[in-house]
C-alpha positions in Angstrom: 170.7 24.0 -39.7 171.2 22.2 -36.3 175.0 22.2 -36.6 175.0 25.9 -37.6 172.8 26.9 -34.7 175.0 25.0 -32.2 178.1 26.8 -33.4 176.3 30.1 -32.8 174.7 29.1 -29.5 176.6 26.1 -28.0 174.3 25.8 -25.0 171.1 25.8 -27.1 168.6 23.0 -26.6 167.4 21.9 -30.1 164.3 19.9 -30.7 163.5 18.4 -34.1 160.2 17.1 -35.6 159.9 14.9 -38.7 156.5 16.3 -39.8 153.7 18.7 -38.9 152.1 16.4 -36.3 155.3 16.0 -34.4 155.8 19.8 -34.6 152.6 20.3 -32.7 153.8 18.0 -30.0 157.2 19.6 -29.7 155.6 23.1 -29.6 153.0 22.2 -27.0 155.5 20.6 -24.6 156.8 24.0 -23.8 160.2 25.2 -22.8 161.1 26.7 -26.2 161.9 30.3 -26.7 162.2 30.2 -30.5 161.1 27.8 -33.2 162.2 27.5 -36.8 159.3 25.8 -38.6 159.3 24.6 -42.2 156.1 25.8 -43.9 155.9 22.7 -46.1 156.0 19.4 -44.1 154.4 16.0 -44.4 151.1 15.2 -42.7 150.4 18.8 -41.6 151.8 22.1 -42.9 154.0 24.1 -40.7 151.5 26.9 -40.5 148.7 24.5 -39.6 150.9 23.0 -36.9 151.7 26.4 -35.4 148.0 27.3 -35.4 147.1 24.0 -33.7 149.9 24.4 -31.1 148.8 28.0 -30.3 145.2 26.8 -29.9 146.3 24.0 -27.5 148.9 25.7 -25.4 150.5 28.7 -27.0 153.9 28.5 -28.6 157.2 30.3 -28.8 158.3 33.0 -31.2 158.0 31.3 -34.7 160.3 31.9 -37.6 159.0 30.1 -40.7 161.4 28.7 -43.3 160.6 27.8 -46.9 162.2 27.3 -50.3 160.2 29.9 -52.2 158.3 32.5 -50.2 155.4 34.1 -52.0 152.4 36.2 -51.1 150.3 33.2 -50.3 152.9 31.8 -47.9 153.3 35.2 -46.4 149.5 35.4 -45.7 149.7 31.9 -44.2 152.5 33.0 -41.9 150.7 36.1 -40.8 147.6 34.0 -40.0 149.7 31.7 -37.8 151.2 34.8 -36.1 154.7 34.0 -37.5 157.4 36.5 -36.7 159.3 36.2 -40.0 159.8 34.0 -43.1 163.3 33.0 -44.1 164.2 31.5 -47.5 166.2 28.2 -47.3 
């Protein structure tokens, strides 16, 4: 995804996180306009990470990504104030 985004927006600054806990840290540092967050990550789900980041310091516009969106994941995304869910 990183390479594809850089071809679309060469000047983009891209941050990556290995798991949900790192995602909270990246989101709370600030400076992001948009974040693509995987809903299923180790240590902490993507939705839980976004909820925690918003509780701490707010967060950018969130687009969740997942392999198989379903009604339960859509409910989780809404609870985390996600903008959209994209299928991988």
